[in-house]
C-alpha positions in Angstrom: 26.0 -15.0 9.8 24.4 -12.0 11.6 24.9 -8.9 9.4 23.5 -6.6 12.0 20.4 -5.7 14.0 17.6 -3.7 12.3 14.5 -2.4 14.2 11.6 -1.7 11.9 8.6 0.4 12.9 5.1 1.1 11.6 2.0 2.6 13.2 -0.5 -0.2 12.4 -1.1 -3.5 14.2 1.0 -5.5 11.6 -1.7 -8.0 10.7 -2.4 -7.1 7.1 0.6 -5.0 6.2 2.2 -7.3 3.7 4.7 -4.7 2.4 6.3 -4.5 5.9 6.2 -8.2 6.3 7.8 -8.9 3.0 10.6 -6.3 3.8 11.2 -7.9 7.2 11.3 -11.4 5.8 13.7 -10.4 3.0 16.1 -8.8 5.5 15.8 -11.8 7.8 16.6 -14.2 4.9 19.6 -12.0 4.0 21.1 -12.5 7.5 19.9 -9.5 9.4 18.4 -9.8 13.0 15.1 -8.0 12.5 12.6 -6.7 15.1 9.3 -5.2 14.0 7.5 -2.7 16.2 3.8 -1.9 15.7 0.8 -1.4 18.0 -1.8 -3.6 19.7 -5.5 -2.9 19.1 -8.5 -4.3 20.9 -9.3 -6.6 18.0 -5.7 -7.4 17.0 -5.2 -11.1 16.3 -2.1 -13.1 17.5 0.8 -13.2 15.0 3.7 -15.6 14.5 6.5 -14.4 12.3 10.1 -15.6 11.7 11.4 -12.4 13.3 10.7 -10.7 16.6 7.5 -8.6 17.0 6.7 -5.9 19.5 3.2 -4.5 19.6 2.7 -1.5 21.9 -0.6 -0.8 23.7 -1.2 2.9 23.5 -3.5 5.2 25.6 -4.5 7.1 22.5 -5.5 5.4 19.2 -6.5 8.4 17.0 -5.4 11.7 15.7 -2.6 14.0 17.1 -2.4 12.4 20.6 -1.8 9.0 19.0 1.0 10.1 16.8 2.6 12.1 19.6 2.4 9.1 22.1 3.6 6.6 19.5 6.7 8.6 18.5 7.7 9.5 22.0 7.4 5.8 23.1 9.1 4.6 20.0 11.9 7.1 20.5 12.5 6.0 24.0 12.5 2.3 23.0 15.0 3.0 20.1 17.3 4.9 22.5 17.7 1.9 24.7 17.5 -1.1 22.3 20.5 -2.9 20.7 20.4 -2.0 17.0 22.6 -1.1 14.1 19.9 0.4 11.9 16.5 2.0 12.4 13.9 1.4 9.6 11.0 3.9 9.5 7.9 3.1 7.5 6.2 6.3 6.3 6.5 9.9 7.6 4.4 9.1 10.7 7.2 7.0 12.2 10.1 9.1 10.9 10.6 11.7 13.8 11.4 9.0 16.4 13.6 7.0 14.0 15.5 10.1 12.7 16.4 11.6 16.1 17.2 8.2 17.6 19.5 7.4 14.7 21.2 10.7 14.8 21.7 10.6 18.6 23.0 7.1 18.5 24.9 7.4 15.2 23.0 4.5 13.7 22.1 3.8 10.1 18.6 4.9 9.0 16.2 3.5 6.4 13.1 5.5 5.3 10.3 3.7 3.4 7.6 6.0 2.1 4.5 4.0 1.2 2.7 7.1 0.0 3.0 10.8 -0.5 2.0 11.3 3.1 0.8 14.9 3.4 -1.4 14.3 0.3 -3.5 11.4 1.7 -7.2 12.1 1.5 -7.6 12.1 5.3 -5.4 15.2 5.4 -6.4 17.1 2.3 -9.6 18.3 4.0 -7.7 19.2 7.2 -5.3 21.9 6.2 -3.9 22.6 9.7 -3.0 18.9 10.2 -1.6 18.7 6.7 0.6 21.7 7.4 2.1 19.9 10.4 3.1 16.8 8.4 4.4 19.0 5.6 6.5 20.9 8.1 7.9 17.6 9.4 8.9 16.6 5.8 10.2 20.0 5.0 12.4 19.8 8.2 13.6 16.2 8.0 13.8 15.3 4.3 16.6 17.7 3.3 18.6 16.1 6.2 17.8 12.6 4.8 19.1 13.8 1.5 22.4 14.9 2.9 22.9 11.6 4.7 22.0 9.6 1.7 24.7 11.1 -0.6 26.8 8.2 -1.9 30.2 9.9 -1.5 29.9 10.6 2.2 29.5 7.5 2.5 25.8 7.1 2.8 24.3 6.4 6.3 20.7 6.6 5.1 18.7 4.7 2.5 15.3 5.9 1.2 12.6 4.0 -0.8 9.2 4.7 -2.1 6.5 2.8 -4.0 6.6 4.3 -7.5 8.7 6.6 -9.7 6.2 9.4 -9.7 6.5 9.9 -5.9 10.2 9.4 -6.1 10.4 12.2 -8.6 8.4 14.5 -6.4 10.6 14.0 -3.4 13.7 14.4 -5.6 12.4 17.7 -6.9 11.3 19.1 -3.6 14.1 18.0 -1.3 16.9 16.6 -3.4 16.2 13.2 -1.8 17.2 10.3 -4.0 14.7 7.4 -3.4 15.0 3.9 -4.8 11.7 2.5 -6.1 10.5 -0.6 -4.2 7.0 -1.3 -5.4 4.3 -2.7 -3.2 3.9 -5.9 -5.1 3.3 -9.5 -3.8 5.3 -12.7 -4.1 5.2 -14.4 -7.5 2.3 -16.8 -8.0 1.5 -18.6 -11.2 -1.5 -17.0 -12.8 -4.1 -19.7 -13.3 -6.9 -18.7 -15.6 -10.2 -20.6 -15.0 -13.4 -20.6 -17.1 -15.8 -18.1 -15.5 -19.0 -20.1 -15.2 -20.1 -19.1 -11.7 -23.8 -18.1 -11.3 -22.7 -14.9 -9.5 -19.7 -13.0 -10.9 -17.6 -11.7 -8.0 -16.5 -8.0 -8.2 -13.8 -7.6 -5.6 -12.4 -4.6 -3.8 -9.6 -5.3 -1.3 -7.9 -2.8 0.9 -8.8 0.0 3.3 -12.4 0.9 3.5 -11.7 4.7 3.6 -12.8 7.8 1.9 -12.0 8.2 -1.8 -11.9 4.5 -2.7 -15.0 4.4 -4.9 -16.7 1.8 -2.8 -19.9 3.8 -2.5 -20.0 4.2 -6.3 -19.9 0.4 -6.8 -22.6 -0.1 -4.2 -24.9 2.2 -6.1 -24.2 0.4 -9.4 -24.9 -3.0 -8.0 -28.7 -2.5 -8.3 -28.1 -2.8 -12.1 -25.9 -5.9 -11.8 -28.2 -8.5 -10.2 -26.1 -11.4 -11.4 -22.9 -10.0 -9.7 -21.7 -10.0 -6.1 -19.6 -7.0 -4.9 -17.3 -8.2 -2.2 -15.4 -5.7 0.0 -12.4 -7.2 1.8 -10.9 -4.9 4.4 -11.7 -2.5 7.2 -11.4 1.2 7.7 -13.0 4.5 8.7 -16.1 3.9 6.6 -16.5 0.1 7.2 -19.4 0.1 9.7 -21.2 3.0 8.0 -21.2 1.4 4.6 -21.9 -2.1 5.9 -25.2 -0.9 7.3 -26.4 0.3 3.9 -25.7 -2.7 1.7 -27.9 -4.4 -0.9 -28.4 -8.2 -1.1 -25.6 -8.5 -3.6 -23.0 -6.5 -1.6 -20.9 -8.3 1.0 -18.4 -6.9 3.5 -16.1 -9.6 4.8 -13.7 -7.5 6.9 -9.9 -8.1 7.2 -8.6 -11.5 5.9 -5.3 -13.2 6.4 -3.2 -13.2 3.3 -3.8 -16.8 2.3 -7.6 -16.3 2.8 -7.5 -13.1 0.7 -5.7 -14.8 -2.1 -8.2 -17.6 -2.3 -11.0 -15.1 -2.5 -9.1 -13.0 -5.1 -8.6 -16.0 -7.3 -12.4 -16.5 -7.4 -13.1 -13.0 -8.6 -14.2 -12.1 -12.1 -13.1 -8.5 -11.9 -11.0 -6.5 -9.5 -12.2 -3.0 -8.6 -9.8 0.0 -7.9 -11.8 3.2 -8.5 -9.9 6.0 -6.7 -11.1 9.5 -6.4 -8.9 12.4 -7.5 -8.5 13.7 -3.9 -4.9 14.7 -4.1 -1.4 13.8 -5.4 -1.2 10.7 -3.2 -4.0 9.0 -5.0 -3.2 10.5 -8.4 0.3 9.1 -8.4 -0.4 5.9 -6.5 0.1 2.3 -7.8 -2.3 0.4 -5.5 -0.9 -2.9 -4.3 -4.3 -4.5 -5.0 -3.5 -4.2 -8.8 -0.5 -6.5 -8.4 -2.6 -8.8 -6.2 -5.2 -9.1 -8.9 -2.5 -9.7 -11.5 -1.0 -12.5 -9.5 -4.4 -14.2 -9.2 -5.1 -13.7 -13.0 -8.0 -11.3 -12.3 -8.6 -8.4 -14.7 -9.2 -4.9 -13.3 -11.5 -1.9 -13.6 -9.4 1.0 -12.4 -9.2 4.8 -12.4 -7.0 6.3 -15.2 -4.1 7.7 -13.1 -0.5 7.8 -14.5 1.0 4.9 -12.6 -2.1 2.7 -12.9 -2.4 3.5 -16.6 1.3 2.5 -17.2 0.6 -1.0 -15.8 -2.8 -1.6 -17.2 -1.9 -0.5 -20.7 1.5 -2.2 -20.8 0.1 -5.6 -20.1 -3.5 -5.2 -21.3 -4.9 -6.5 -18.0 -7.9 -4.3 -17.5 -10.1 -1.3 -18.3 -9.5 2.3 -17.3 -12.1 4.8 -16.3 -11.6 8.6 -16.5 -11.3 10.2 -13.0 -14.5 11.9 -11.7 -14.3 15.7 -11.2 -13.4 16.6 -7.6 -14.6 19.8 -6.1 -11.9 20.9 -3.7 -13.9 23.7 -2.1 -16.6 21.2 -1.1 -14.3 18.2 -0.6 -16.4 15.9 -2.6 -16.3 14.1 -6.0 -19.0 14.1 -8.6 -20.2 10.5 -8.4 -20.5 8.6 -11.7 -23.9 7.7 -13.0 -24.6 4.2 -11.4 -26.3 2.9 -14.5 -23.3 3.9 -16.7 -20.8 2.4 -14.2 -22.8 -0.8 -14.2 -22.7 -0.8 -18.0 -18.9 -0.4 -18.0 -18.6 -3.3 -15.6 -20.8 -5.4 -17.9 -18.8 -4.5 -21.0 -15.5 -5.3 -19.2 -16.8 -8.7 -18.0 -18.1 -9.5 -21.6 -14.7 -8.6 -23.0 -12.8 -11.0 -20.8 -15.4 -13.8 -21.2 -14.8 -13.7 -25.0 -11.0 -13.7 -24.7 -9.3 -17.1 -25.3 -7.8 -18.7 -22.2 -4.4 -18.8 -23.9 -4.3 -15.1 -24.6 -5.5 -14.3 -21.1 -2.9 -16.6 -19.6 -0.2 -15.0 -21.7 -1.1 -11.4 -20.6 -1.2 -12.3 -16.9 1.9 -14.4 -16.9 3.9 -11.5 -18.4 2.4 -9.0 -15.9 2.9 -11.3 -12.9 6.6 -11.9 -13.7 7.2 -8.1 -13.6 4.9 -7.2 -10.7 6.6 -9.6 -8.3 8.4 -9.0 -5.0 11.2 -11.3 -6.3 12.3 -8.3 -8.4 11.8 -5.5 -6.0 13.3 -7.1 -2.9 16.7 -7.1 -4.7 16.6 -3.2 -4.8 15.7 -3.2 -1.0 18.5 -5.6 0.0 21.1 -4.0 -2.2 20.5 -0.6 -0.7 20.5 -1.9 2.9 23.6 -3.9 2.3 25.3 -0.8 1.0 24.6 1.4 4.0 25.4 -1.5 6.4 28.8 -2.1 4.7 28.0 -5.5 3.2 27.8 -4.5 -0.5 29.9 -6.6 -2.8 
């Protein structure tokens, strides 16, 4: 049964965006005809998915010209494509989706992966941040009007955590369901950690504010550990040129490859800087990935992160480092003290019994699972598409 055609759009090249893939897969399994639109980069690898994929080659790949070209081309494509619903991922795809949906009287889904104007790449660029804030100030109140249940609703809105949902509710009256960025359920298998080199793993974008440089500085005091960075980003090539012998950059990995690497790690690293509300209220998907692989974490003590780490007892929290907004930099932690905290955390988990460790991670993995969150996604889409029970 075909419940309707949904066109999903995102500004990346689709390869490693597991949230978008999980959403498209869930809608496909529910009976929707899904098409995913992204872009093609020079180094983009071929993809095969159980739904249609369109990857646009753009003339511009950075900054304002990229976003302008992408939204114009996406808008034209949406105007002339057969569809019943347009699904925008993040604010940078919303203009094209919103105006195409309104002109064609189609349903609209908005999925905010983050508090977009507060991303670190924008906090130091007030003029650009002002533009994205203006876009949200203009469009979000309209989304709120169209998502009112008694109209009936023609728009559904999601975001990744309650803190961000609360902010958008307060600012614009926009009611957003929480669909966390969590992976599929995998049984957490706890192994004895007897490897000669203990792997400390960071996975995700290699961008500003992720604490990667801090860990690199601490590695000189952790000679029996290997710090592995899985991912690419704006700082990838710069940081890769300044590595120690026990720091390894492996680039982007396919999901299955990444999970195999994650399962070998002794400690997952998620040391965010306090560069704005987007990081402060974030719940990084890498935390759930570490949980599914049975890997404890060392993470920054931010509200959403603290709620997970303390609830299940699956890691250690570090106070956020002072951030000097006038200079746009954080005070880095003392490398020796950071290394000491890593060592203490590793020792704590080595002394824990396998049964207790298994119990903690099984409980966390059952909650931080896409099996739970996709129900919220599908119920909301079924409602606006007229298929609610």
